[in-house]
C-alpha positions in Angstrom: -13.3 -1.8 -52.6 -16.9 -1.7 -53.9 -19.3 -3.4 -51.5 -22.9 -3.6 -50.5 -23.6 -4.7 -46.9 -27.2 -5.9 -46.1 -28.1 -6.2 -42.4 -31.3 -8.0 -41.3 -31.5 -5.8 -38.2 -29.3 -4.6 -35.3 -27.6 -2.1 -37.6 -27.3 0.4 -34.7 -27.0 -2.2 -32.0 -24.0 -3.6 -30.2 -24.3 -6.8 -32.2 -23.1 -5.1 -35.4 -20.3 -3.0 -34.0 -17.6 -5.5 -35.0 -18.9 -5.7 -38.6 -19.2 -1.9 -38.9 -15.7 -1.4 -37.7 -14.2 -3.8 -40.1 -16.2 -2.5 -43.1 -15.4 1.1 -42.3 -11.7 0.3 -41.9 -11.7 -1.5 -45.2 -13.6 1.3 -47.0 -11.3 4.0 -45.9 -8.1 2.0 -45.9 -4.9 3.9 -46.8 -6.8 7.2 -46.3 -9.3 6.7 -49.1 -11.0 9.9 -50.2 -14.7 10.6 -49.4 -17.1 11.0 -46.5 -19.2 8.8 -44.3 -22.9 9.7 -44.5 -26.2 8.6 -43.0 -29.4 9.0 -45.0 -32.3 9.9 -42.6 -35.2 9.1 -45.0 -36.4 5.8 -43.6 -37.7 7.3 -40.4 -38.1 10.8 -41.7 -41.9 10.7 -41.1 -41.6 10.2 -37.4 -41.9 13.0 -34.9 -38.7 11.8 -33.2 -36.7 11.8 -36.3 -34.2 14.3 -34.9 -33.7 12.1 -31.9 -33.1 9.0 -34.1 -30.5 10.9 -36.1 -28.6 11.9 -33.0 -28.7 8.3 -31.7 -27.4 7.0 -35.0 -24.5 9.5 -35.0 -23.8 8.8 -31.4 -23.7 5.0 -32.1 -21.1 5.3 -34.9 -19.0 7.8 -33.0 -19.0 6.2 -29.5 -19.6 2.5 -30.2 -18.0 2.0 -33.7 -15.4 4.7 -33.3 -16.1 6.6 -36.5 -17.6 10.1 -36.8 -20.3 10.2 -39.6 -22.4 13.0 -40.9 -26.1 13.3 -42.0 -27.3 13.6 -45.6 -30.9 15.0 -44.9 -33.6 13.7 -47.2 -36.7 13.2 -45.1 -39.0 14.1 -48.0 -38.5 14.2 -51.7 -38.0 17.8 -52.8 -36.4 20.1 -55.3 -34.5 23.3 -54.9 -31.4 24.3 -53.0 -31.9 21.9 -50.1 -32.3 18.8 -52.2 -29.3 19.8 -54.4 -27.2 20.3 -51.3 -28.0 16.7 -50.1 -27.3 15.3 -53.6 -23.9 17.2 -53.6 -23.1 15.5 -50.2 -24.0 12.1 -51.7 -21.6 12.7 -54.5 -18.7 12.9 -52.0 -19.8 9.8 -50.0 -17.5 6.8 -49.8 -19.6 5.1 -47.2 -23.4 5.5 -47.1 -25.8 4.1 -44.5 -29.6 3.9 -44.2 -31.5 1.8 -41.6 -34.7 1.3 -39.8 -38.1 2.9 -40.5 -40.7 2.3 -43.2 -39.7 0.7 -46.5 -42.6 2.1 -48.5 -42.2 5.6 -47.0 -38.5 5.6 -48.1 -39.4 4.3 -51.5 -41.9 7.2 -52.0 -39.2 9.7 -51.1 -36.5 8.1 -53.2 -38.3 6.9 -56.3 -38.1 9.3 -59.2 -35.2 11.2 -57.6 -31.4 11.0 -58.0 -31.0 9.2 -54.6 -31.1 5.6 -56.0 -28.5 6.6 -58.6 -26.4 8.2 -55.8 -26.5 4.9 -53.9 -25.2 3.1 -57.0 -22.6 5.7 -57.6 -21.2 5.2 -54.1 -20.5 1.5 -55.0 -19.3 2.3 -58.5 -16.6 4.6 -57.1 -15.2 1.9 -54.9 -17.3 2.8 -51.8 -19.6 0.9 -49.5 -23.4 1.1 -49.3 -24.8 -0.3 -45.9 -28.5 -0.9 -45.7 -30.4 -2.4 -42.7 -34.0 -3.3 -41.8 -36.3 -0.9 -43.8 -33.6 0.3 -46.1 -32.5 -3.3 -46.8 -36.1 -3.9 -48.2 -35.8 -1.0 -50.6 -32.6 -2.1 -52.5 -34.1 -5.4 -53.8 -36.3 -5.7 -56.9 -39.4 -6.0 -54.7 -40.0 -4.7 -51.2 -42.2 -5.9 -48.3 -44.9 -3.3 -47.5 -44.6 -4.3 -43.8 -46.4 -1.4 -42.3 -49.4 -1.7 -44.7 -49.7 -5.5 -44.4 -48.7 -6.2 -40.8 -50.0 -3.1 -39.2 -53.0 -2.0 -41.3 -54.1 -5.3 -42.9 -53.7 -4.4 -46.5 -54.1 -7.1 -49.2 -50.9 -9.0 -49.9 -48.7 -7.3 -52.5 -45.1 -6.3 -53.2 -43.9 -2.7 -53.6 -41.5 -2.1 -56.5 -38.0 -1.9 -55.0 -35.1 0.3 -56.3 -33.3 -2.8 -57.5 -29.9 -1.3 -56.5 -28.7 -4.7 -55.5 -29.6 -6.1 -59.0 -28.1 -3.2 -60.8 -24.8 -3.4 -58.9 -24.4 -7.2 -58.6 -26.9 -9.0 -60.9 -28.7 -10.5 -57.9 -32.4 -9.8 -58.4 -34.4 -10.7 -55.4 -37.1 -9.6 -53.0 -34.9 -8.7 -50.0 -36.5 -9.6 -46.7 -34.8 -8.6 -43.4 -35.9 -9.6 -39.9 -36.2 -13.1 -41.5 -36.1 -15.0 -38.2 -38.1 -12.5 -36.1 -39.8 -14.1 -33.1 -41.4 -11.1 -31.4 -44.9 -12.5 -31.9 -44.5 -15.5 -29.7 -47.3 -17.8 -30.7 -48.1 -15.4 -33.6 -45.8 -16.0 -36.6 -43.8 -12.8 -37.2 -41.0 -14.4 -39.2 -40.1 -13.1 -42.6 -40.3 -9.4 -41.7 -43.5 -9.9 -39.8 -45.3 -11.6 -42.7 -45.3 -15.1 -41.3 -45.0 -18.3 -43.3 -48.5 -18.3 -44.9 -48.3 -14.8 -46.2 -44.7 -15.2 -47.4 -45.6 -18.3 -49.4 -48.6 -16.5 -51.0 -46.5 -13.5 -51.9 -43.7 -15.6 -53.4 -46.2 -16.7 -56.0 -46.7 -13.0 -57.0 -43.0 -12.6 -57.8 -41.7 -12.7 -61.4 -40.4 -16.0 -62.7 -36.8 -15.0 -62.2 -37.0 -13.5 -58.8 -36.6 -15.3 -55.4 -36.5 -14.2 -51.8 -33.2 -13.2 -50.1 -33.8 -13.5 -46.4 -31.4 -12.0 -43.8 -31.8 -12.9 -40.2 -31.7 -10.3 -37.4 -28.3 -9.2 -36.2 -26.8 -10.7 -39.3 -25.1 -9.2 -42.3 -24.5 -10.2 -45.9 -21.4 -8.6 -47.4 -21.3 -8.5 -51.2 -17.8 -7.7 -52.5 -18.2 -6.6 -56.1 -14.6 -6.9 -57.4 -14.1 -10.3 -55.8 -17.6 -11.5 -56.9 -18.3 -13.0 -53.4 -20.9 -12.8 -50.7 -20.0 -13.4 -47.1 -22.4 -14.1 -44.1 -21.5 -12.5 -40.8 -23.4 -12.3 -37.6 -25.6 -14.3 -35.2 -28.0 -15.8 -37.7 -28.1 -17.1 -41.3 -29.0 -15.9 -44.8 -31.7 -17.8 -46.6 -32.1 -18.1 -50.4 -35.7 -19.1 -51.3 -37.0 -19.9 -54.8 -40.5 -21.2 -54.5 -40.1 -24.7 -52.9 -36.3 -24.6 -52.9 -34.3 -23.2 -50.0 -30.6 -22.9 -49.3 -29.3 -21.6 -45.9 -25.9 -19.9 -45.6 -24.3 -19.7 -42.1 -21.9 -17.3 -40.4 -18.5 -17.2 -42.2 -19.8 -18.9 -45.3 -18.6 -17.4 -48.6 -20.2 -18.0 -52.0 -19.8 -16.6 -55.5 -22.2 -13.8 -56.3 -23.0 -15.5 -59.7 -24.1 -18.6 -57.9 -26.2 -16.5 -55.5 -27.9 -14.8 -58.5 -28.6 -18.1 -60.1 -30.0 -19.7 -57.0 -32.4 -16.7 -56.5 -33.6 -16.9 -60.1 -34.3 -20.6 -60.0 -31.3 -21.4 -62.3 -28.3 -23.6 -61.8 -27.8 -26.7 -59.8 -28.5 -25.2 -56.3 -31.0 -27.5 -54.5 -31.8 -27.7 -50.8 -28.8 -29.2 -49.1 -26.6 -28.9 -52.1 -23.0 -27.7 -51.3 -22.3 -24.2 -52.6 -19.2 -23.4 -54.6 -15.8 -23.4 -52.9 -15.2 -20.3 -50.8 -13.1 -17.6 -52.4 -10.1 -16.1 -50.6 -11.0 -13.9 -47.6 -11.4 -10.2 -48.4 -9.6 -7.5 -46.4 -12.7 -6.9 -44.3 -12.9 -10.6 -43.5 -9.3 -10.4 -42.3 -10.1 -7.3 -40.2 -13.0 -9.2 -38.6 -10.9 -12.2 -37.8 -8.2 -10.0 -36.3 -10.5 -8.0 -34.0 -9.9 -8.5 -30.3 -12.4 -10.5 -28.3 -13.7 -7.4 -26.5 -14.9 -6.0 -29.8 -17.1 -8.9 -30.3 -18.3 -9.2 -26.7 -21.5 -7.2 -27.0 -22.8 -9.6 -29.6 -23.8 -12.1 -26.9 -27.3 -10.7 -26.6 -29.5 -9.8 -29.6 -31.6 -7.1 -27.8 -31.5 -5.1 -24.6 -34.4 -7.2 -23.3 -32.5 -10.4 -23.9 -29.4 -9.0 -22.1 -31.5 -7.8 -19.2 -33.5 -11.0 -18.8 -30.3 -13.0 -18.7 -28.9 -10.8 -16.0 -32.1 -11.0 -14.1 -31.8 -14.8 -14.0 -28.3 -14.4 -12.7 -29.5 -12.0 -10.1 -32.3 -14.3 -8.9 -29.8 -17.2 -8.6 -27.4 -15.0 -6.6 -30.1 -13.8 -4.3 -31.2 -17.4 -3.6 -27.6 -18.5 -2.8 -27.3 -15.8 -1.3 -24.3 -14.4 -3.1 -24.2 -10.6 -2.6 -21.2 -10.0 -4.9 -23.0 -12.0 -7.7 -26.2 -10.0 -7.2 -24.4 -6.7 -7.4 -22.5 -7.9 -10.5 -25.7 -8.7 -12.2 -27.3 -5.4 -11.3 -24.2 -3.5 -12.7 -24.4 -5.6 -15.8 -28.0 -4.5 -16.4 -26.9 -0.9 -16.1 -24.1 -1.5 -18.5 -26.4 -3.2 -21.0 -28.7 -0.1 -20.9 -25.7 2.0 -21.7 -24.5 -0.3 -24.5 -27.9 -0.3 -26.2 -28.5 3.4 -25.6 -27.9 4.4 -29.2 -29.9 1.6 -30.8 -32.5 3.2 -33.0 -34.8 0.2 -33.0 -37.9 1.5 -31.1 -39.5 -0.8 -28.5 -40.3 -1.0 -24.8 -37.0 -2.7 -24.1 -35.6 0.3 -22.2 -38.7 0.7 -20.0 -38.4 -3.1 -19.3 -34.8 -2.7 -18.4 -35.5 0.2 -16.1 -38.2 -1.8 -14.3 -35.9 -4.8 -13.8 -33.1 -2.5 -12.5 -35.4 -0.8 -10.0 -36.7 -4.1 -8.8 -33.1 -5.3 -8.3 -32.3 -2.2 -6.2 -35.3 -2.8 -4.0 -34.5 -6.4 -3.4 -30.9 -5.6 -2.5 -32.3 -3.0 -0.1 -34.5 -5.6 1.5 -31.4 -7.9 1.8 -29.4 -5.2 3.4 -32.1 -4.8 6.1 -32.1 -8.5 7.0 -28.5 -9.4 6.0 -27.3 -12.0 3.5 -25.7 -14.3 6.0 -27.5 -17.4 7.3 -29.3 -16.2 10.5 -28.2 -19.4 12.3 -24.6 -18.2 11.7 -25.4 -14.8 13.2 -27.2 -15.9 16.3 -25.7 -19.4 16.7 -23.1 -18.4 19.2 -25.5 -16.6 21.5 -28.1 -19.4 21.3 -25.4 -22.0 22.1 -24.3 -20.0 25.1 -27.8 -19.7 26.4 -28.5 -23.4 25.8 -25.3 -24.2 27.8 -26.6 -22.1 30.7 -30.0 -23.9 30.5 -28.2 -27.2 30.6 -26.3 -26.2 33.7 -29.5 -25.0 35.3 -31.2 -28.3 34.5 -28.2 -30.2 35.9 -28.5 -28.2 39.1 -32.3 -29.0 39.3 -33.0 -25.3 38.8 -35.9 -25.9 36.4 -37.3 -22.4 36.9 -34.1 -20.9 35.3 -34.1 -23.6 32.7 -37.7 -22.9 31.6 -37.0 -19.2 31.7 -34.1 -19.5 29.2 -36.2 -21.8 26.9 -39.2 -19.4 27.0 -37.0 -16.4 26.4 -35.5 -18.0 23.4 -39.0 -19.0 22.1 -40.0 -15.4 22.4 -37.1 -14.4 20.3 -38.0 -16.9 17.5 -35.7 -19.7 18.6 -37.6 -23.0 19.1 -35.8 -25.4 21.4 -36.5 -29.1 21.3 -35.2 -31.8 23.7 -34.6 -35.0 21.8 -33.0 -38.4 22.7 -30.0 -37.2 20.7 -29.7 -33.9 22.5 -31.0 -30.4 22.3 -32.0 -29.1 18.9 -33.0 -25.6 17.9 -34.6 -23.9 14.9 -35.3 -20.3 14.0 -38.9 -19.4 13.6 -40.6 -16.1 12.5 -41.9 -14.2 15.4 -45.6 -13.4 14.9 
């Protein structure tokens, strides 16, 4: 099975576990020969590259259930070390590359045998999986996201490796993080370009090249022998050609030839036009459909922050109830979310945020333990009732001194007693 899998983000997050499992099972079905490798180039310039490698390996072994190895290529080089990595790539049946810097990766891969090695994986019936930064590189043109978004460089495209075009005939500028919303009021869609910059950059593309946008936590699976492309995940895949746009949703299957035509401005594809009839499901699609519900459960949240914030709302509601069991369940869910997202290689302050929320929950539960979760009226109601009955008997016996003493004693303890036409009423007050 020759396949290219493009992920818009979340390639080492719980949201993509189900897709990874199905694709790996399909790739190595019936004991297919070859290895599973991770290219570490995209983040090779970072000081924590070793840590990111370990997180990636841990993710695939613990979350996905498949042990993978590393093909080290942090910098372009020659000699024995480079030849060893290329020899490893020659044995790969499944090859993965993910987050980091697209332009850094392109500098390390261009002019080397790495791009050819990626193509060879697919040509020998293997699977190439690219996400985030690596996804940018396999198109005909790549977004220089660090240079434009972080450093304010003039708008331009970097030349991509065009692995996607060589393998499938789909020539496009591949844009991951298509629906990114991290900027809030600042438009960070379209891999942090925003609408204005993307539109300007589209005009710089060759006449026969459009934009293939893949949302976060979403994958596009291109099956070369079947000639199909399938959308899987939480978001959509968008085909843009100047003023034309077609959006493909989860589970939708289209012909690769139609995809290529739509992105080149050819054919009958117009906004809102129905795509070709879906082809028969591939084995990986069948694997996805057959996965048990618990395999898909982590996909409910698209980030650790989102998962934690949802549990914080549940915790707040439980504390207001008060529902101690519900509050404890929410706290434990935050701890579990931190564990689930531990191996995600996307770098952000989400983990620090989760830790702050968890600590605040613990403190609030401690405060609740000090005061108790039950309604204080339920706790003291019996005692207050007994004292009020004694007061009533004293009043009935004209023993007003005892009656007043009971009332004053209750007041001192924070119980306000009121005599009304309908009887005696009492209310708890804070004692100053």
